[in-house]
C-alpha positions as CSV (number, residue, x, y, z in Angstrom):
1,M,162.9,123.3,74.3
2,G,161.6,120.5,72.2
3,K,163.0,117.1,71.9
4,L,165.6,118.2,69.3
5,G,167.0,120.7,71.6
6,L,167.5,118.2,74.3
7,L,168.9,115.3,72.2
8,G,171.1,117.7,70.0
9,R,171.2,118.3,66.4
10,G,170.5,115.1,64.2
11,A,170.2,112.7,67.2
12,K,167.3,110.4,67.2
13,A,165.2,109.4,70.2
14,E,164.9,105.6,70.8
15,T,161.4,104.4,70.5
16,P,160.0,101.5,72.5
17,V,160.0,99.5,69.3
18,D,163.7,100.0,68.9
19,H,164.3,99.3,72.4
20,R,162.3,95.9,72.4
21,T,164.1,94.9,69.2
22,A,167.6,95.7,71.0
23,E,166.5,93.5,74.1
24,Q,165.2,90.7,71.7
25,R,168.6,90.9,69.8
26,Q,170.3,90.7,73.2
27,A,168.2,87.8,74.3
28,D,168.9,85.8,71.0
29,D,172.5,86.5,71.3
30,E,172.6,85.2,75.1
31,R,170.5,82.2,74.0
32,A,173.1,81.4,71.3
33,T,175.8,81.8,73.7
34,V,174.5,79.5,76.2
35,W,173.6,76.8,73.5
36,G,177.3,77.1,72.1
37,F,178.7,76.7,75.7
38,V,176.3,73.5,76.2
39,W,177.1,71.9,73.0
40,T,180.9,72.7,73.6
41,L,180.7,70.9,77.1
42,F,178.8,68.0,75.4
43,A,181.3,67.7,72.5
44,F,184.4,67.5,75.4
45,K,182.6,65.0,77.4
46,I,182.0,62.7,74.5
47,A,185.7,63.3,73.3
48,T,186.7,62.6,77.0
49,I,184.7,59.3,77.0
50,V,186.1,58.1,73.7
51,A,189.7,59.0,74.9
52,T,189.3,57.0,78.1
53,L,187.9,54.0,76.1
54,W,190.8,54.0,73.7
55,A,193.2,54.5,76.7
56,A,191.5,51.3,78.2
57,A,192.4,49.4,75.0
58,G,188.5,49.0,74.3
59,S,188.1,46.7,77.1
60,F,184.5,45.4,77.7
61,D,184.8,46.4,81.6
62,A,185.9,50.0,80.7
63,A,182.9,50.2,78.3
64,V,180.4,48.9,81.0
65,I,181.7,51.4,83.5
66,L,181.7,54.3,81.1
67,I,178.2,53.6,80.1
68,A,177.0,53.2,83.5
69,T,178.5,56.5,84.9
70,N,177.6,58.6,81.7
71,W,174.4,57.2,80.3
72,F,172.7,60.5,80.8
73,W,175.1,62.3,78.4
74,F,173.8,60.0,75.6
75,A,170.1,60.5,76.7
76,L,170.1,64.4,76.8
77,P,170.8,64.8,73.0
78,M,168.2,62.3,72.3
79,F,165.6,64.4,74.3
80,A,166.9,67.4,72.7
81,I,166.4,66.2,69.3
82,W,163.1,64.1,69.7
83,G,161.4,66.7,71.7
84,P,160.9,69.0,68.5
85,V,160.6,66.3,66.2
86,L,157.5,64.7,68.1
87,F,156.1,68.3,68.4
88,H,156.0,68.8,64.9
89,Y,154.8,65.5,63.9
90,R,152.0,66.2,66.5
91,K,151.3,69.4,64.9
92,W,151.2,68.0,61.4
93,R,148.6,65.1,62.5
94,V,146.5,67.8,64.3
95,R,146.3,70.1,61.2
96,R,145.6,67.2,59.1
97,K,142.5,66.2,61.3
98,R,141.4,69.8,61.3
99,D,141.5,69.9,57.5
100,A,139.5,66.6,57.3
101,M,136.9,68.0,59.7
102,L,136.6,71.1,57.8
103,R,136.3,69.2,54.6
104,A,133.6,67.0,55.9
105,E,131.7,69.9,57.5
106,W,131.6,72.1,54.5
107,M,131.9,69.3,51.7
108,L,135.2,71.0,50.4
109,D,137.5,68.9,48.0
């Protein structure tokens, strides 16, 4: 029997390309789920800090303690944002230098 006989009438065999695409979709879904969870945790952490500061009537001592014990929750988003920004800035600079070198070498305008 051929492939059609084993799979049944009208059934399609899954090709490696289809399988890879399904794996890639699953990986993308998992990545989105994880990042959604992380950002939800971050939002609740910031809300808890703000609620604690509000409950302490905005006292300076409470603010100092909150900053001292939670400073890394403010640093993490800065690293998350500045990493890609600095990467793209560096890539832009390198490409600009490469274009200048090509123009100098080949006397292009």
